C-alpha positions in Angstrom: 0.0 0.0 0.0 1.3 3.5 -0.9 0.1 5.3 2.2 1.4 8.7 1.0 -0.4 8.5 -2.3 -3.6 7.2 -0.7 -3.6 10.0 1.9 -3.2 12.6 -0.9 -6.1 11.0 -2.9 -8.3 10.8 0.2 -7.6 14.6 0.8 -8.7 15.4 -2.8 -11.8 13.2 -2.3 -12.7 15.3 0.8 -12.3 18.5 -1.2 -14.2 17.3 -4.3 -17.1 16.0 -2.3 -17.2 19.2 -0.3 -18.4 20.8 -3.5 -20.8 18.0 -4.2 -22.4 18.8 -0.8 -22.2 22.5 -1.1 -24.6 22.6 -4.0 -27.7 21.4 -2.0 -26.4 23.4 1.0 -26.5 26.6 -1.1 -30.1 26.1 -2.3 -31.9 27.4 0.8 -29.9 30.6 0.5 -30.9 30.9 -3.1 -34.5 30.5 -2.2 -34.3 33.2 0.5 -32.2 35.7 -1.5 -33.5 35.2 -5.0 -37.0 33.8 -4.4 -36.5 30.6 -6.4 -39.5 28.3 -6.5 -39.3 24.6 -5.7 -39.4 23.9 -9.5 -36.4 26.2 -10.0 -34.6 24.4 -7.2 -35.4 21.0 -8.7 -33.9 22.3 -12.0 -30.6 23.2 -10.2 -30.5 19.7 -8.5 -31.0 18.2 -12.0 -28.1 20.3 -13.3 -25.8 19.1 -10.5 -26.7 15.4 -10.3 -28.5 14.3 -13.5 -25.9 15.6 -16.0 -23.1 14.5 -13.7 -24.3 10.9 -13.5 -24.8 10.6 -17.2 -21.4 11.9 -18.2 -19.4 10.2 -15.5 -19.0 6.9 -17.5 -17.7 9.0 -20.4 -15.0 10.4 -18.2 -14.3 6.8 -17.1 -13.8 5.8 -20.8 -11.4 8.8 -21.2 -9.5 7.9 -18.1 -9.1 4.3 -19.2 -7.6 5.4 -22.6 -5.5 8.2 -21.1 -4.4 7.0 -17.6 -3.0 10.2 -16.4 -3.7 11.9 -13.1 -4.3 15.4 -14.4 -8.0 14.8 -14.6 -8.1 14.6 -10.7 -7.1 18.2 -9.9 -8.9 19.4 -13.0 -12.1 17.8 -11.7 -12.2 19.3 -8.3 -11.0 22.7 -9.5 -13.8 22.8 -12.1 -16.3 21.8 -9.3 -15.0 24.6 -7.2 -15.2 27.1 -10.0 -18.8 26.2 -10.7 -19.8 26.7 -7.0 -17.9 30.0 -6.8 -19.7 31.4 -9.9 -23.2 30.1 -8.8 -23.6 32.8 -6.2 -22.5 35.8 -8.4 -24.4 34.7 -11.5 -26.8 37.4 -12.5 -29.6 35.2 -13.8 -31.1 31.8 -13.3 -29.7 30.5 -16.6 -26.1 31.5 -15.6 -26.7 30.0 -12.2 -27.9 26.7 -13.8 -24.8 26.7 -16.1 -22.5 27.3 -13.2 -23.9 24.5 -11.2 -23.9 22.2 -14.2 -20.2 23.1 -14.6 -19.6 22.0 -11.0 -21.4 18.8 -11.6 -19.2 18.1 -14.6 -16.1 18.7 -12.5 -17.4 16.2 -9.8 -18.1 13.7 -12.6 -14.6 14.1 -14.1 -12.9 13.6 -10.7 -14.4 10.3 -9.6 -13.4 7.7 -12.2 -9.6 8.5 -12.3 -9.4 9.2 -8.6 -11.2 5.9 -7.7 -8.9 4.0 -10.0 -5.8 5.7 -8.6 -7.0 5.0 -5.0 -7.4 1.3 -5.9 -3.8 1.2 -7.3 -2.4 3.0 -4.3 -4.2 0.6 -1.9 -3.4 -2.6 -3.7 -5.5 -5.5 -2.6 -6.5 -3.8 0.6 -10.3 -3.1 0.9 -9.5 -0.9 4.0 -7.7 1.5 1.6 -10.7 1.9 -0.6 -12.9 2.4 2.5 -10.6 5.1 3.8 -10.7 6.9 0.4 -14.6 6.6 0.5 -14.8 8.0 4.0 -12.7 11.0 2.9 -15.4 11.9 0.5 -18.2 11.4 3.1 -16.4 13.8 5.5 -16.1 16.4 2.9 -19.8 16.2 2.0 -20.7 16.2 5.7 -18.8 19.5 6.2 -20.5 21.2 3.4 -23.6 22.6 5.3 -21.3 24.0 8.1 -19.0 25.6 5.5 -21.9 27.1 3.5 -23.4 28.5 6.7 -20.1 30.0 7.9 -19.3 31.7 4.5 -22.7 32.6 3.1 -24.8 32.9 6.3 -22.5 35.7 7.6 -22.6 37.5 4.3 -24.6 36.7 1.2 -24.4 34.6 -2.0 -21.9 37.1 -3.3 -19.3 35.5 -1.0 -19.4 32.1 -2.9 -16.0 32.9 -4.6 -14.5 32.3 -1.1 -15.7 28.7 -1.3 -13.1 28.0 -3.9 -10.3 28.4 -1.4 -10.1 24.7 -0.3 -9.8 23.6 -3.9 -7.1 26.1 -4.6 -5.1 25.0 -1.5 -5.5 21.3 -2.4 -4.4 22.1 -6.0 -1.1 23.5 -4.6 -0.7 20.5 -2.3 -1.4 18.2 -5.3 1.2 20.0 -7.5 3.8 19.9 -4.8 3.3 16.2 -4.1 3.2 15.1 -7.7 5.7 17.5 -9.4 8.2 14.6 -9.9 5.7 12.0 -10.8 6.1 11.9 -14.6 8.1 8.7 -14.6 5.8 7.0 -12.2 2.8 8.0 -14.3 4.5 6.6 -17.4 5.1 3.3 -15.6 1.5 3.3 -14.5 0.2 3.8 -18.0 2.4 1.0 -19.2 1.1 -1.3 -16.5 -2.5 -0.4 -17.3 -2.0 -1.1 -21.0 -0.4 -4.5 -20.2 -3.3 -5.4 -17.9 -5.8 -4.4 -20.6 -3.9 -6.6 -23.1 -3.9 -9.7 -20.8 -7.2 -9.4 -18.9 -10.8 -10.0 -20.0 -13.9 -8.1 -19.0 -16.8 -10.0 -17.4 -19.7 -7.8 -18.5 -22.4 -10.3 -17.4 -21.1 -10.3 -13.8 -20.6 -6.5 -13.9 -24.2 -5.9 -15.0 -25.4 -8.2 -12.2 -23.4 -6.1 -9.7 -24.8 -2.9 -11.2 -28.3 -4.3 -10.7 -27.4 -4.9 -7.1 -26.2 -1.4 -6.7 -29.3 0.0 -8.3 -31.3 -2.0 -5.7 -29.1 -0.5 -3.0 -29.5 3.1 -4.2 -33.3 3.2 -4.2 -33.8 2.4 -0.5 -30.7 4.5 0.4 -32.0 7.7 -1.3 -35.6 7.0 0.0 -34.5 6.7 3.6 -32.1 9.7 3.3 -34.9 11.9 2.0 -37.8 10.6 4.1 -36.4 9.5 7.5 -36.8 12.8 9.2 -40.3 13.4 7.8 -41.3 9.8 8.6 -40.3 10.3 12.2 -42.2 13.5 12.7 -45.4 12.6 10.9 -45.9 8.8 11.2 -44.1 8.3 14.5 -45.3 11.7 16.0 -41.8 12.7 16.9 -40.4 16.3 17.1 -38.4 17.9 14.3 -35.3 17.4 16.5 -36.0 13.7 16.8 -36.5 13.5 13.1 -33.1 15.2 12.6 -31.5 12.7 15.0 -32.9 9.7 13.1 -31.4 11.1 9.9 -28.1 11.8 11.7 -28.0 8.2 13.0 -28.4 7.0 9.5 -25.8 9.2 7.8 -23.2 9.1 10.6 -23.3 5.3 10.8 -22.6 5.1 7.1 -19.0 6.1 7.7 -18.7 3.5 10.4 -20.1 0.9 8.0 -17.7 1.9 5.3 -14.6 1.7 7.5 -15.8 -1.6 9.1 -16.7 -3.1 5.7 -13.2 -2.4 4.5 -11.6 -4.1 7.5 -14.0 -7.0 7.4 -13.4 -7.6 3.7 -9.7 -7.8 4.2 -10.3 -10.6 6.8 -13.2 -12.6 5.3 -13.4 -11.5 1.7 -15.4 -9.1 -0.4 -18.3 -11.5 -1.3 -18.9 -12.5 2.4 -18.9 -8.8 3.4 -21.3 -7.8 0.6 -23.7 -10.6 1.6 -23.5 -9.8 5.3 -24.3 -6.1 4.6 -27.4 -6.8 2.6 -28.6 -9.5 5.0 -28.3 -7.2 8.0 -29.9 -4.3 6.1 -33.1 -6.2 5.6 -34.2 -6.5 9.2 -32.9 -3.0 10.0 -35.1 -1.5 7.3 -38.0 -3.7 8.4 -37.5 -2.5 11.9 -37.7 1.1 10.7 -41.0 0.3 8.9 -42.4 -1.3 12.0 -41.1 1.2 14.5 -43.8 2.9 16.6 -41.7 5.6 18.3 -38.6 7.7 17.5 -36.2 5.9 19.8 -36.6 2.5 18.0 -36.4 4.3 14.7 -33.0 5.8 15.7 -31.6 2.4 16.6 -32.9 0.9 13.3 -31.6 3.8 11.3 -28.1 3.4 12.8 -28.1 -0.3 12.1 -29.4 0.3 8.6 -26.7 2.9 7.8 -24.0 0.6 9.1 -25.3 -2.4 7.2 -25.9 -0.7 3.9 -22.3 0.7 3.8 -20.5 -2.5 4.8 -20.5 -3.6 1.1 -19.6 -0.1 -0.3 -15.8 -0.4 -0.8 -16.0 -4.1 -1.8 -18.6 -3.2 -4.5 -16.3 -0.6 -6.0 -13.2 -2.8 -6.2 -15.3 -5.8 -7.4 -16.7 -3.7 -10.2 -13.2 -2.8 -11.3 -12.1 -6.4 -11.1 -15.1 -7.4 -13.3 -13.9 -4.9 -15.9 -10.1 -5.0 -15.6 -9.7 -3.5 -19.0 -11.8 -0.5 -18.0 -11.5 0.1 -14.3 -12.3 3.8 -14.5 -15.4 3.1 -16.7 -16.5 0.6 -14.1 -16.2 3.2 -11.4 -18.0 5.8 -13.5 -21.0 3.5 -14.1 -21.3 2.1 -10.6 -20.7 5.4 -8.8 -22.5 7.5 -11.4 -25.4 5.9 -13.3 -26.2 3.0 -11.0 -26.2 5.1 -7.8 -28.2 7.9 -9.4 -31.2 5.7 -10.1 -32.5 6.2 -6.6 -32.5 9.9 -7.1 -34.2 9.6 -10.5 -37.1 7.5 -9.0 -37.5 9.8 -6.0 -40.3 11.9 -7.6 -42.3 8.7 -8.2 -41.8 7.5 -4.7 -42.8 11.0 -3.5 -46.1 10.6 -5.4 -46.6 7.2 -3.8 -46.0 8.8 -0.3 -48.5 11.5 -1.0 -51.2 9.0 -2.0 -50.5 6.1 0.4 -48.2 7.4 3.1 -44.5 7.2 3.9 -44.8 3.8 5.6 -46.1 2.3 2.4 -43.2 3.7 0.4 -40.7 2.3 2.9 -42.4 -1.1 2.5 -42.0 -0.8 -1.3 -38.3 -0.1 -1.0 -37.9 -2.9 1.5 -39.1 -5.2 -1.4 -36.5 -3.6 -3.7 -33.8 -4.2 -1.1 -34.9 -7.8 -0.8 -34.4 -8.3 -4.6 -31.0 -6.7 -4.3 -30.1 -9.0 -1.5 -31.1 -12.0 -3.6 -28.9 -10.8 -6.4 -26.0 -10.1 -4.1 -25.9 -13.9 -3.3 -25.4 -14.5 -7.0 -22.2 -12.5 -7.1 -18.8 -14.2 -7.5 -15.4 -13.0 -6.6 -12.7 -12.0 -9.1 -9.3 -10.5 -8.8 -7.3 -8.5 -11.4 -4.2 -10.5 -10.7 -6.2 -13.7 -11.7 -7.9 -12.2 -14.7 -4.6 -10.8 -16.0 -3.3 -14.3 -16.3 -6.4 -15.7 -17.9 
C-alpha cells in the first residue's frame, strides 16, 4: 500500500465531495435571496446530479484510454469554479450553467481518482474504505462551510468557497511534481493489464443491478427519514433530525468496518452480510412505533448498507479490468443515481398512500438486491490478467 499517495487522494476526495455537498447546501440561501421556486430548485438539482451521473461513465472511458492523473485536480478545480460562480451569476440561466459546470467537475474527478486509489491501496479493501470516508467527511462538512461563509454575508461570498480547492491544488502540484516517470510506468502497467485481462460484462451488469437496488432504499430513507419520524411516529423535528443523523453518521462506520472486514473474510462475504443485515434493519424502521426504536434501526441500517460499499467498488473494477475507470463511472454514477431519478415517483406514492407504504416498497426492492447479491462471484485483477 502506498500510504502517502492514498492519503493525498483521500484529501482530494474530501475537497471534491465538499463541493458536491455545497450545491444542496446553497439552495436554501438561493430560495431566500432570489426567491427561487421549488421547481427552479429542482432544476438546479438536476443540473448538478442528473448531468453528472450521465457523463461520469464517459469520463471513465477517457481515463481508461489516457491513464494520467491530471483529470483529478482538473475535476475538483472545475467543481470549485462552478460553485464559486453560482452565487455571483446574474440570472437563473447562468446559475444553472455554473452548477452544471460544478457537476461536470465532480463527474470528471471520480473515475480516475477511484482507480488511482485502488492502485495505491493494492489489494486492501481498507484502503478503498478510507478513500470513500474521505469523501463522506467532505460532504458532511458542506452545510457548516456554507453557513459560515454565506450565512454571515450573502451569495456574493461564494468565490471564497473555492479556497479549499485552490489549497488542495497547490498540495497536489507539490506532491506530484516529480511523478512523470511514475505515471508513465502506471500507464504501461495499465496497458499491459488491458492486453492480458478479460472483462466479465455479465457479472458487472449483475453487480450494477445490485447497486441500483441499493441506491433506491438509500435515497428514499435519506430523503424521508426525518419526515417519517415527525409525521408517522409523532416525533419532534429534532427527533427526526436525530434519526437522519444516526443513518448518515453510521454510514461512515459501516464503510470503514466493511473495508476491515473484507480484508479478513473476503469481499463477497462482506457484501452478503451487509445486505442480509440491512433487511431486518429496514423492516424495523418500517415497524417502529416511536422515534427511539427508529433511531436504533436507522443506525443499524446505515452501518449495514455501507458494509459492502468499498467491496462493491473494487469488485466492479475487477469485473472490468480493461476498463476500471469506466467501471467506477458506471457504478458510482449511473447506478447510484437511479434512486434519485425515481424519488419523484416515490414521493407521489408517499403523497397518496403514506410514507410507511413507500418504505415497504423499497424494502421489497432491497430484498431483490439481497437475492442478487448472493449470485455475485469474486474476481481479482491478478487472476484475470493471467487468464
